BALOBA-1460 file (C-alpha; in Angstrom, 3 decimals):
// residues 320
<rec num="1" residu="m" x="-31.419" y="14.248" z="7.771"/>
<rec num="2" residu="d" x="-31.517" y="12.183" z="10.944"/>
<rec num="3" residu="i" x="-29.570" y="8.845" z="11.245"/>
<rec num="4" residu="a" x="-30.103" y="6.499" z="14.195"/>
<rec num="5" residu="i" x="-26.999" y="4.971" z="15.685"/>
<rec num="6" residu="t" x="-27.375" y="1.601" z="17.229"/>
<rec num="7" residu="g" x="-25.004" y="0.288" z="19.726"/>
<rec num="8" residu="d" x="-23.569" y="1.653" z="22.986"/>
<rec num="9" residu="s" x="-21.493" y="4.647" z="23.936"/>
<rec num="10" residu="f" x="-18.346" y="3.093" z="22.697"/>
<rec num="11" residu="t" x="-19.919" y="2.784" z="19.230"/>
<rec num="12" residu="q" x="-20.656" y="6.550" z="19.297"/>
<rec num="13" residu="a" x="-17.124" y="7.324" z="20.482"/>
<rec num="14" residu="r" x="-15.667" y="5.358" z="17.645"/>
<rec num="15" residu="l" x="-17.900" y="7.148" z="15.222"/>
<rec num="16" residu="l" x="-16.991" y="10.606" z="16.589"/>
<rec num="17" residu="g" x="-13.260" y="10.001" z="17.022"/>
<rec num="18" residu="p" x="-11.013" y="11.761" z="19.551"/>
<rec num="19" residu="n" x="-12.281" y="15.264" z="20.294"/>
<rec num="20" residu="d" x="-15.025" y="14.704" z="17.605"/>
<rec num="21" residu="e" x="-12.281" y="14.803" z="14.880"/>
<rec num="22" residu="n" x="-14.061" y="12.485" z="12.605"/>
<rec num="23" residu="f" x="-17.140" y="14.768" z="12.368"/>
<rec num="24" residu="r" x="-14.886" y="17.729" z="11.946"/>
<rec num="25" residu="t" x="-13.044" y="16.074" z="9.045"/>
<rec num="26" residu="i" x="-16.345" y="15.631" z="7.301"/>
<rec num="27" residu="e" x="-17.519" y="19.142" z="7.962"/>
<rec num="28" residu="a" x="-14.234" y="20.507" z="6.584"/>
<rec num="29" residu="r" x="-14.954" y="18.761" z="3.123"/>
<rec num="30" residu="y" x="-18.853" y="19.370" z="2.888"/>
<rec num="31" residu="p" x="-20.923" y="22.468" z="3.703"/>
<rec num="32" residu="v" x="-22.772" y="20.438" z="6.443"/>
<rec num="33" residu="t" x="-23.180" y="20.513" z="10.226"/>
<rec num="34" residu="l" x="-23.092" y="17.247" z="12.111"/>
<rec num="35" residu="t" x="-24.405" y="16.750" z="15.686"/>
<rec num="36" residu="l" x="-24.935" y="13.629" z="17.702"/>
<rec num="37" residu="n" x="-27.582" y="13.632" z="20.438"/>
<rec num="38" residu="n" x="-29.292" y="10.746" z="22.160"/>
<rec num="39" residu="g" x="-28.039" y="8.239" z="19.608"/>
<rec num="40" residu="v" x="-29.146" y="10.139" z="16.499"/>
<rec num="41" residu="v" x="-26.815" y="12.050" z="14.057"/>
<rec num="42" residu="r" x="-28.293" y="15.079" z="12.469"/>
<rec num="43" residu="v" x="-26.840" y="16.155" z="9.140"/>
<rec num="44" residu="s" x="-27.920" y="19.651" z="8.182"/>
<rec num="45" residu="g" x="-26.848" y="22.201" z="5.493"/>
<rec num="46" residu="p" x="-28.028" y="24.719" z="2.972"/>
<rec num="47" residu="d" x="-27.826" y="22.268" z="-0.028"/>
<rec num="48" residu="s" x="-29.485" y="18.877" z="-0.296"/>
<rec num="49" residu="d" x="-26.667" y="17.088" z="-2.254"/>
<rec num="50" residu="p" x="-23.876" y="17.508" z="0.297"/>
<rec num="51" residu="v" x="-26.350" y="16.553" z="3.088"/>
<rec num="52" residu="r" x="-27.226" y="13.384" z="1.129"/>
<rec num="53" residu="i" x="-23.648" y="12.514" z="0.512"/>
<rec num="54" residu="a" x="-22.529" y="13.140" z="4.003"/>
<rec num="55" residu="g" x="-25.436" y="11.187" z="5.297"/>
<rec num="56" residu="h" x="-24.536" y="8.140" z="3.154"/>
<rec num="57" residu="l" x="-20.973" y="8.470" z="4.546"/>
<rec num="58" residu="i" x="-22.200" y="8.658" z="8.067"/>
<rec num="59" residu="r" x="-24.279" y="5.432" z="7.634"/>
<rec num="60" residu="e" x="-21.237" y="3.609" z="6.259"/>
<rec num="61" residu="l" x="-19.090" y="4.858" z="9.235"/>
<rec num="62" residu="a" x="-21.750" y="4.063" z="11.806"/>
<rec num="63" residu="s" x="-22.157" y="0.462" z="10.473"/>
<rec num="64" residu="a" x="-18.348" y="-0.019" z="10.773"/>
<rec num="65" residu="a" x="-18.290" y="1.467" z="14.248"/>
<rec num="66" residu="e" x="-21.108" y="-0.761" z="15.315"/>
<rec num="67" residu="k" x="-19.033" y="-3.781" z="14.359"/>
<rec num="68" residu="g" x="-16.241" y="-2.600" z="16.599"/>
<rec num="69" residu="h" x="-13.959" y="-1.047" z="14.068"/>
<rec num="70" residu="e" x="-11.891" y="2.009" z="14.968"/>
<rec num="71" residu="i" x="-12.586" y="4.930" z="12.625"/>
<rec num="72" residu="h" x="-9.576" y="7.135" z="11.674"/>
<rec num="73" residu="t" x="-9.490" y="10.389" z="9.808"/>
<rec num="74" residu="d" x="-7.421" y="9.069" z="7.046"/>
<rec num="75" residu="d" x="-10.010" y="6.378" z="6.494"/>
<rec num="76" residu="i" x="-12.699" y="9.139" z="6.228"/>
<rec num="77" residu="r" x="-10.632" y="11.048" z="3.736"/>
<rec num="78" residu="a" x="-10.092" y="8.057" z="1.594"/>
<rec num="79" residu="a" x="-13.834" y="7.385" z="1.748"/>
<rec num="80" residu="m" x="-14.774" y="10.967" z="0.736"/>
<rec num="81" residu="d" x="-12.247" y="10.733" z="-2.168"/>
<rec num="82" residu="a" x="-14.038" y="7.545" z="-3.320"/>
<rec num="83" residu="l" x="-17.402" y="9.239" z="-3.153"/>
<rec num="84" residu="a" x="-16.070" y="12.218" z="-5.190"/>
<rec num="85" residu="e" x="-14.811" y="9.909" z="-7.863"/>
<rec num="86" residu="g" x="-18.132" y="7.950" z="-8.066"/>
<rec num="87" residu="r" x="-16.587" y="4.810" z="-6.713"/>
<rec num="88" residu="e" x="-18.537" y="2.324" z="-4.640"/>
<rec num="89" residu="l" x="-18.147" y="2.771" z="-0.850"/>
<rec num="90" residu="n" x="-18.201" y="-0.326" z="1.317"/>
<rec num="91" residu="l" x="-16.194" y="0.326" z="4.463"/>
<rec num="92" residu="n" x="-17.329" y="-2.899" z="6.208"/>
<rec num="93" residu="a" x="-15.599" y="-4.855" z="3.405"/>
<rec num="94" residu="l" x="-12.318" y="-2.894" z="3.925"/>
<rec num="95" residu="y" x="-12.380" y="-3.117" z="7.631"/>
<rec num="96" residu="s" x="-13.365" y="-6.788" z="7.919"/>
<rec num="97" residu="e" x="-10.305" y="-8.266" z="6.120"/>
<rec num="98" residu="i" x="-7.066" y="-8.252" z="8.268"/>
<rec num="99" residu="i" x="-3.983" y="-8.706" z="6.184"/>
<rec num="100" residu="c" x="-1.684" y="-9.228" z="9.160"/>
<rec num="101" residu="t" x="-0.976" y="-7.790" z="12.509"/>
<rec num="102" residu="t" x="1.910" y="-5.579" z="13.555"/>
<rec num="103" residu="a" x="4.445" y="-6.646" z="16.401"/>
<rec num="104" residu="r" x="2.297" y="-4.629" z="18.819"/>
<rec num="105" residu="g" x="-0.949" y="-6.490" z="17.751"/>
<rec num="106" residu="k" x="-2.439" y="-3.678" z="15.599"/>
<rec num="107" residu="p" x="-4.337" y="-5.156" z="12.742"/>
<rec num="108" residu="i" x="-3.388" y="-4.090" z="9.218"/>
<rec num="109" residu="r" x="-6.166" y="-3.629" z="6.675"/>
<rec num="110" residu="a" x="-6.570" y="-2.201" z="3.186"/>
<rec num="111" residu="k" x="-7.598" y="1.390" z="3.519"/>
<rec num="112" residu="t" x="-8.987" y="1.880" z="-0.029"/>
<rec num="113" residu="p" x="-10.661" y="-0.218" z="-2.680"/>
<rec num="114" residu="g" x="-7.493" y="-0.049" z="-4.753"/>
<rec num="115" residu="q" x="-5.468" y="-1.390" z="-1.966"/>
<rec num="116" residu="r" x="-7.852" y="-4.199" z="-1.385"/>
<rec num="117" residu="a" x="-7.758" y="-5.063" z="-5.114"/>
<rec num="118" residu="y" x="-3.899" y="-4.983" z="-4.818"/>
<rec num="119" residu="i" x="-4.009" y="-7.552" z="-2.045"/>
<rec num="120" residu="k" x="-6.440" y="-9.866" z="-3.891"/>
<rec num="121" residu="a" x="-4.200" y="-9.680" z="-7.004"/>
<rec num="122" residu="i" x="-1.160" y="-10.618" z="-4.958"/>
<rec num="123" residu="r" x="-3.009" y="-13.767" z="-3.758"/>
<rec num="124" residu="d" x="-4.464" y="-14.612" z="-7.145"/>
<rec num="125" residu="n" x="-1.243" y="-14.499" z="-9.269"/>
<rec num="126" residu="f" x="2.357" y="-15.863" z="-9.324"/>
<rec num="127" residu="i" x="3.785" y="-12.551" z="-10.249"/>
<rec num="128" residu="l" x="2.138" y="-9.128" z="-9.789"/>
<rec num="129" residu="f" x="3.433" y="-5.765" z="-10.946"/>
<rec num="130" residu="a" x="2.130" y="-2.798" z="-8.895"/>
<rec num="131" residu="t" x="2.693" y="0.751" z="-9.959"/>
<rec num="132" residu="g" x="1.617" y="3.956" z="-8.286"/>
<rec num="133" residu="p" x="2.786" y="7.109" z="-6.480"/>
<rec num="134" residu="a" x="4.359" y="7.351" z="-3.073"/>
<rec num="135" residu="g" x="2.107" y="6.665" z="-0.127"/>
<rec num="136" residu="t" x="-0.118" y="4.090" z="-1.827"/>
<rec num="137" residu="g" x="1.154" y="1.165" z="0.214"/>
<rec num="138" residu="k" x="2.767" y="-0.659" z="-2.621"/>
<rec num="139" residu="t" x="5.843" y="-1.771" z="-0.515"/>
<rec num="140" residu="y" x="4.209" y="-1.992" z="2.919"/>
<rec num="141" residu="l" x="1.268" y="-4.124" z="1.843"/>
<rec num="142" residu="a" x="3.562" y="-6.487" z="-0.031"/>
<rec num="143" residu="v" x="5.551" y="-6.947" z="2.998"/>
<rec num="144" residu="c" x="2.397" y="-7.532" z="5.042"/>
<rec num="145" residu="e" x="1.355" y="-10.338" z="2.654"/>
<rec num="146" residu="a" x="4.821" y="-11.693" z="2.742"/>
<rec num="147" residu="v" x="4.754" y="-11.885" z="6.520"/>
<rec num="148" residu="s" x="1.368" y="-13.356" z="6.488"/>
<rec num="149" residu="m" x="2.481" y="-16.214" z="4.154"/>
<rec num="150" residu="l" x="5.613" y="-16.774" z="6.116"/>
<rec num="151" residu="k" x="3.777" y="-17.155" z="9.415"/>
<rec num="152" residu="a" x="1.213" y="-19.448" z="7.740"/>
<rec num="153" residu="g" x="4.070" y="-21.634" z="6.412"/>
<rec num="154" residu="k" x="3.049" y="-20.987" z="2.712"/>
<rec num="155" residu="v" x="6.581" y="-19.939" z="1.975"/>
<rec num="156" residu="n" x="9.924" y="-20.661" z="3.594"/>
<rec num="157" residu="r" x="11.748" y="-17.485" z="2.844"/>
<rec num="158" residu="v" x="11.177" y="-13.830" z="2.033"/>
<rec num="159" residu="v" x="13.651" y="-12.340" z="-0.372"/>
<rec num="160" residu="l" x="13.961" y="-8.464" z="-0.599"/>
<rec num="161" residu="v" x="15.442" y="-7.093" z="-3.790"/>
<rec num="162" residu="r" x="16.164" y="-3.529" z="-4.742"/>
<rec num="163" residu="p" x="18.383" y="-2.026" z="-7.534"/>
<rec num="164" residu="a" x="21.253" y="0.034" z="-6.114"/>
<rec num="165" residu="v" x="21.177" y="2.581" z="-8.744"/>
<rec num="166" residu="e" x="22.932" y="5.308" z="-6.706"/>
<rec num="167" residu="a" x="25.921" y="3.000" z="-6.270"/>
<rec num="168" residu="g" x="25.883" y="1.855" z="-9.892"/>
<rec num="169" residu="e" x="25.313" y="-1.690" z="-8.644"/>
<rec num="170" residu="s" x="29.050" y="-1.787" z="-7.816"/>
<rec num="171" residu="l" x="28.911" y="-2.310" z="-4.066"/>
<rec num="172" residu="g" x="32.423" y="-3.716" z="-3.458"/>
<rec num="173" residu="y" x="34.093" y="-0.473" z="-2.585"/>
<rec num="174" residu="l" x="31.538" y="0.239" z="0.295"/>
<rec num="175" residu="p" x="32.549" y="-0.801" z="3.893"/>
<rec num="176" residu="g" x="30.992" y="-3.683" z="5.678"/>
<rec num="177" residu="d" x="29.425" y="-6.991" z="4.720"/>
<rec num="178" residu="l" x="26.773" y="-7.408" z="1.933"/>
<rec num="179" residu="r" x="23.876" y="-6.600" z="4.278"/>
<rec num="180" residu="e" x="25.561" y="-3.421" z="5.457"/>
<rec num="181" residu="k" x="26.361" y="-2.415" z="1.917"/>
<rec num="182" residu="i" x="22.871" y="-2.803" z="0.643"/>
<rec num="183" residu="e" x="21.002" y="-1.636" z="3.820"/>
<rec num="184" residu="p" x="20.785" y="2.046" z="2.822"/>
<rec num="185" residu="y" x="18.886" y="0.997" z="-0.400"/>
<rec num="186" residu="v" x="16.346" y="-1.344" z="1.263"/>
<rec num="187" residu="r" x="15.610" y="0.908" z="4.279"/>
<rec num="188" residu="p" x="11.918" y="1.293" z="3.449"/>
<rec num="189" residu="l" x="11.691" y="-2.582" z="3.520"/>
<rec num="190" residu="y" x="13.460" y="-2.679" z="6.864"/>
<rec num="191" residu="d" x="11.051" y="-0.264" z="8.345"/>
<rec num="192" residu="a" x="8.123" y="-2.270" z="7.208"/>
<rec num="193" residu="f" x="9.553" y="-5.379" z="8.700"/>
<rec num="194" residu="y" x="10.447" y="-3.709" z="11.917"/>
<rec num="195" residu="d" x="6.894" y="-2.647" z="12.327"/>
<rec num="196" residu="l" x="5.422" y="-6.096" z="11.556"/>
<rec num="197" residu="l" x="7.934" y="-8.250" z="13.245"/>
<rec num="198" residu="s" x="9.921" y="-6.078" z="15.648"/>
<rec num="199" residu="p" x="13.542" y="-5.260" z="14.936"/>
<rec num="200" residu="e" x="14.847" y="-8.117" z="17.130"/>
<rec num="201" residu="k" x="12.749" y="-10.818" z="15.411"/>
<rec num="202" residu="f" x="13.516" y="-9.431" z="11.956"/>
<rec num="203" residu="m" x="17.269" y="-9.601" z="12.642"/>
<rec num="204" residu="r" x="16.932" y="-13.289" z="13.877"/>
<rec num="205" residu="y" x="15.109" y="-14.126" z="10.639"/>
<rec num="206" residu="a" x="17.775" y="-12.280" z="8.609"/>
<rec num="207" residu="d" x="20.649" y="-14.109" z="10.488"/>
<rec num="208" residu="k" x="18.994" y="-17.468" z="9.677"/>
<rec num="209" residu="g" x="18.383" y="-16.599" z="6.032"/>
<rec num="210" residu="v" x="14.644" y="-16.729" z="6.408"/>
<rec num="211" residu="i" x="14.517" y="-13.141" z="5.377"/>
<rec num="212" residu="e" x="17.273" y="-12.186" z="2.700"/>
<rec num="213" residu="i" x="18.153" y="-8.815" z="1.444"/>
<rec num="214" residu="v" x="19.716" y="-8.929" z="-2.003"/>
<rec num="215" residu="p" x="20.894" y="-6.260" z="-4.446"/>
<rec num="216" residu="l" x="19.314" y="-6.886" z="-7.880"/>
<rec num="217" residu="a" x="22.780" y="-7.577" z="-9.392"/>
<rec num="218" residu="y" x="23.404" y="-10.423" z="-7.094"/>
<rec num="219" residu="m" x="20.209" y="-12.348" z="-8.266"/>
<rec num="220" residu="r" x="21.800" y="-13.582" z="-11.459"/>
<rec num="221" residu="g" x="22.159" y="-17.302" z="-11.592"/>
<rec num="222" residu="r" x="19.845" y="-18.093" z="-8.715"/>
<rec num="223" residu="t" x="16.602" y="-20.030" z="-8.592"/>
<rec num="224" residu="l" x="14.236" y="-19.339" z="-5.656"/>
<rec num="225" residu="n" x="11.726" y="-22.024" z="-4.519"/>
<rec num="226" residu="e" x="9.002" y="-21.561" z="-1.918"/>
<rec num="227" residu="s" x="9.910" y="-17.880" z="-1.596"/>
<rec num="228" residu="f" x="7.982" y="-14.656" z="-1.497"/>
<rec num="229" residu="i" x="10.140" y="-12.204" z="-3.540"/>
<rec num="230" residu="i" x="9.614" y="-8.410" z="-3.566"/>
<rec num="231" residu="l" x="11.421" y="-6.296" z="-6.104"/>
<rec num="232" residu="d" x="11.035" y="-2.732" z="-4.891"/>
<rec num="233" residu="e" x="11.741" y="0.463" z="-6.867"/>
<rec num="234" residu="a" x="11.586" y="-1.522" z="-9.996"/>
<rec num="235" residu="q" x="11.318" y="1.566" z="-12.133"/>
<rec num="236" residu="n" x="15.095" y="1.685" z="-11.760"/>
<rec num="237" residu="t" x="15.697" y="-1.672" z="-13.562"/>
<rec num="238" residu="t" x="16.645" y="-2.024" z="-17.248"/>
<rec num="239" residu="p" x="14.665" y="-4.397" z="-19.477"/>
<rec num="240" residu="r" x="17.580" y="-6.888" z="-19.286"/>
<rec num="241" residu="q" x="17.566" y="-6.737" z="-15.402"/>
<rec num="242" residu="m" x="13.864" y="-7.197" z="-15.278"/>
<rec num="243" residu="k" x="14.127" y="-10.260" z="-17.556"/>
<rec num="244" residu="m" x="16.864" y="-11.641" z="-15.321"/>
<rec num="245" residu="f" x="14.817" y="-11.085" z="-12.119"/>
<rec num="246" residu="l" x="11.597" y="-12.618" z="-13.413"/>
<rec num="247" residu="t" x="13.402" y="-15.719" z="-14.547"/>
<rec num="248" residu="r" x="14.666" y="-16.375" z="-10.978"/>
<rec num="249" residu="l" x="11.199" y="-17.552" z="-9.855"/>
<rec num="250" residu="g" x="11.112" y="-21.190" z="-8.741"/>
<rec num="251" residu="f" x="8.524" y="-23.785" z="-7.652"/>
<rec num="252" residu="g" x="6.066" y="-22.556" z="-4.998"/>
<rec num="253" residu="s" x="7.146" y="-19.071" z="-5.174"/>
<rec num="254" residu="k" x="5.438" y="-15.685" z="-5.678"/>
<rec num="255" residu="a" x="6.845" y="-12.325" z="-6.750"/>
<rec num="256" residu="v" x="5.568" y="-8.753" z="-6.340"/>
<rec num="257" residu="v" x="7.210" y="-6.059" z="-8.334"/>
<rec num="258" residu="t" x="6.479" y="-2.500" z="-7.210"/>
<rec num="259" residu="g" x="7.579" y="0.924" z="-8.496"/>
<rec num="260" residu="d" x="6.556" y="4.402" z="-9.471"/>
<rec num="261" residu="i" x="7.192" y="4.936" z="-13.181"/>
<rec num="262" residu="t" x="7.294" y="8.683" z="-12.708"/>
<rec num="263" residu="q" x="10.400" y="8.644" z="-10.487"/>
<rec num="264" residu="t" x="12.933" y="6.752" z="-12.531"/>
<rec num="265" residu="d" x="16.544" y="7.334" z="-11.584"/>
<rec num="266" residu="l" x="18.081" y="5.546" z="-14.576"/>
<rec num="267" residu="p" x="20.587" y="7.528" z="-16.726"/>
<rec num="268" residu="g" x="18.923" y="9.694" z="-19.374"/>
<rec num="269" residu="g" x="17.753" y="7.674" z="-22.379"/>
<rec num="270" residu="t" x="17.662" y="4.359" z="-20.614"/>
<rec num="271" residu="t" x="14.290" y="2.548" z="-20.813"/>
<rec num="272" residu="s" x="12.856" y="1.334" z="-17.590"/>
<rec num="273" residu="g" x="12.155" y="-2.403" z="-17.436"/>
<rec num="274" residu="l" x="8.959" y="-1.625" z="-15.458"/>
<rec num="275" residu="r" x="7.753" y="0.498" z="-18.305"/>
<rec num="276" residu="s" x="8.252" y="-2.119" z="-21.006"/>
<rec num="277" residu="v" x="7.303" y="-5.259" z="-19.195"/>
<rec num="278" residu="r" x="3.538" y="-4.755" z="-19.465"/>
<rec num="279" residu="e" x="3.641" y="-4.927" z="-23.226"/>
<rec num="280" residu="i" x="5.933" y="-7.944" z="-23.187"/>
<rec num="281" residu="l" x="3.988" y="-10.098" z="-20.716"/>
<rec num="282" residu="k" x="0.355" y="-8.955" z="-21.213"/>
<rec num="283" residu="g" x="-2.146" y="-11.855" z="-21.395"/>
<rec num="284" residu="i" x="-0.074" y="-14.519" z="-19.598"/>
<rec num="285" residu="k" x="-2.080" y="-16.272" z="-17.053"/>
<rec num="286" residu="g" x="-0.726" y="-15.990" z="-13.569"/>
<rec num="287" residu="i" x="0.847" y="-12.564" z="-14.232"/>
<rec num="288" residu="d" x="-1.132" y="-9.366" z="-13.624"/>
<rec num="289" residu="f" x="-0.729" y="-5.577" z="-13.376"/>
<rec num="290" residu="i" x="-2.374" y="-3.195" z="-11.066"/>
<rec num="291" residu="d" x="-2.162" y="0.556" z="-11.012"/>
<rec num="292" residu="l" x="-2.663" y="2.339" z="-7.769"/>
<rec num="293" residu="t" x="-3.479" y="6.125" z="-7.916"/>
<rec num="294" residu="d" x="-3.391" y="9.171" z="-5.852"/>
<rec num="295" residu="a" x="-6.837" y="8.129" z="-4.473"/>
<rec num="296" residu="d" x="-5.030" y="5.250" z="-2.783"/>
<rec num="297" residu="v" x="-2.463" y="7.531" z="-1.040"/>
<rec num="298" residu="v" x="-2.817" y="6.938" z="2.716"/>
<rec num="299" residu="r" x="0.037" y="8.967" z="4.219"/>
<rec num="300" residu="h" x="-0.400" y="12.326" z="5.662"/>
<rec num="301" residu="e" x="-3.054" y="14.176" z="3.596"/>
<rec num="302" residu="i" x="-0.502" y="16.696" z="2.357"/>
<rec num="303" residu="v" x="1.309" y="13.913" z="0.444"/>
<rec num="304" residu="q" x="-1.869" y="13.272" z="-1.663"/>
<rec num="305" residu="k" x="-1.967" y="16.918" z="-2.461"/>
<rec num="306" residu="i" x="1.638" y="16.950" z="-3.424"/>
<rec num="307" residu="v" x="1.104" y="13.842" z="-5.706"/>
<rec num="308" residu="q" x="-1.803" y="15.599" z="-7.393"/>
<rec num="309" residu="a" x="-0.006" y="18.875" z="-7.786"/>
<rec num="310" residu="y" x="2.956" y="17.157" z="-9.584"/>
<rec num="311" residu="s" x="0.542" y="15.184" z="-11.732"/>
<rec num="312" residu="r" x="-1.133" y="18.377" z="-12.901"/>
<rec num="313" residu="y" x="2.179" y="20.121" z="-13.525"/>
<rec num="314" residu="e" x="3.563" y="17.237" z="-15.558"/>
<rec num="315" residu="q" x="0.444" y="17.024" z="-17.719"/>
<rec num="316" residu="e" x="0.467" y="20.763" z="-18.321"/>
<rec num="317" residu="h" x="4.126" y="20.744" z="-19.267"/>
<rec num="318" residu="n" x="3.983" y="17.339" z="-21.181"/>
<rec num="319" residu="r" x="6.578" y="15.783" z="-18.918"/>
<rec num="320" residu="p" x="6.783" y="11.997" z="-18.300"/>
């Protein structure tokens, strides 16, 4: 199968990747050989089906490269996973929408259809619950959307909330002020903001109260207006805590609740508020639920394999 590539040498370089690593990634998955000569990609192999699938993937990648998008190996792996599961592949749609940019100017985009649906659901609802395994971008993409809305003036404040289960929500004995006490439990949120705003700008926002870090226990009695509120690690909330958090939402505010229901740290026998909330709130307009899967994992490829291995083990041994 021959596929003509329009565009200049830079287009072809984006398609190939550094040291042809994009082609090597495809060849590692499918029994095909890819060559690029004089603007034509030749896809060859002993079986017609892998050649057809790889050819379809090359066309999608070439179209994205022709529009100036940088192609990375993790994007290709996500695309191949989508094809394997029979999901529609539209890389241009994924590449075209920039959620926000990092402090260094790097554009942040959804890398999978699931992540794209996640961002759309955040924008379309007042409260969104997002569950999924590690590496699916639940927290990072929520922070991206929060930063985007903050910069656009759609909210006046971003509030980061996390249950401090390891400290039993009794933080008074820990040294330092409130921020120093809770910092170990919101470190993943810090890391995301450092990437998007730079540590210096983040700290200025935090000092002015534009970005606020709050342990879940300290949310009681508050009402948050014109705010973007992120409750992270929500699988570690009780039903009572979840109700308390959700009733803090004020006018002009939006909340994103993220968690992985398979990694609950609550004491044995305690029901997770994230597990029960779907049944309680289903059907309410403005509230939605989205489930990301291992197909949306965009960390190192070994993370996806780890997630899949644990899922198989838990299913075989009937473990939650």
